[in-house]
N, C-alpha and C positions, 0 to 999 in steps of 0.2 A: 287776096293773096298778093304779097309783094312780088313784083316781077323779077327782082334781083335773085331771089332764091331759085327760081326755075332756070336762070341763066347759068348758074354754077352746076356742073354735072353732079349727079347724085353720088357718084363714086368718091368724089372729094370729101363729101360729108361722111361717108362710111369710113374712109381712111382716117380722117381727123378724129372721128368718134372712137374708132378702134385704138388709135394711138393714145388718146386721153384715157380710155378705159384701161389699157395696158399699163400706163404710168401709174394710175390709181392702184391697180392690183399689185404692182411691184412695190409701191409705197406702203401698202398695208402689210405685205409679207416681209419687208426688210426693215422697216423703221420700228423703233422702240418707244418713241414719244407718242403718247396717247393723242395729243392734239394734232400731230401730223397724220396719224392714222385716221383721225376724224376728217381731216381735210381731204385725204385720199379717197375716202368713201364718198364725200361730196363730189369729188372730181368724177368718180365712176357714175354717180347719179346724173350729173350734168351731161356726161357723154351719152347716156341713154336718152336723156331729154332731147339732146340735139338730134339724135336719130329719129325720135318720134316726130319732132317738128319737121325735119327734112322729108320724111316719108309722107307726113300729113300734107305738106305743101305740094309735093309732086302728085299725090293722089287727088288733091282738091277736096279732101275730107277733113273735117274738124275733130275727128275722134282722137287723133294723136295729140292734139292740143289739150283735150280734156284729160288724157292720161298724164300729160306733163303737169297740169294743174294739181292733180291728186298726188303726183310724186313730189312736187314742191311742198305741198301741205304736210305730207308725211315727213319729208326731210326737215322742215321747220320744227315739227314736234320732236323729231329725233335729236336735233341740235339742242333744243331747250332741255330735254331730259338728260341727254348725254353730257352737256356742259355742267349741269348741276351735279351729276355723279362725279365728273372729273374734279370739280371744285372741292367736293367733299373728300375725295381721295387725296387731293393735294393738301388739304388741311390736316389730314391724319398722318400722311406719310412724308410730306414735304418733297414729293417727287411725282412726276408724271411718267416715269419709266414703267413700261408695261411688264418688264421683268421682275419688278418689285411688287407687283399686284398679287402675286401668289401668297403674300403675307396676310392678305385680307381674310383668308379662310381660317386663320388661327386666332 
């Protein structure tokens, strides 16, 4: 375990992760561009990953790091599928505005 992680108080990691997660939630709720919403979801996932790593380092247990590995694998799959869907939407509508995606059902 890197010693630098244990020198930083755990509260700092919690505050930073909470801030990043809140920025991600605000981005998802307020933005209309699908790509930015995608990046905000990734920001939320990375905030959770940071908490898993911090708690894992403080506990001296590797289970949090295993969870991070699975989250990163799922996030990579999500990005691959999501970007493919976004590219197809852009080809059909010439826009990535989420407000115009309701036209897909017609």
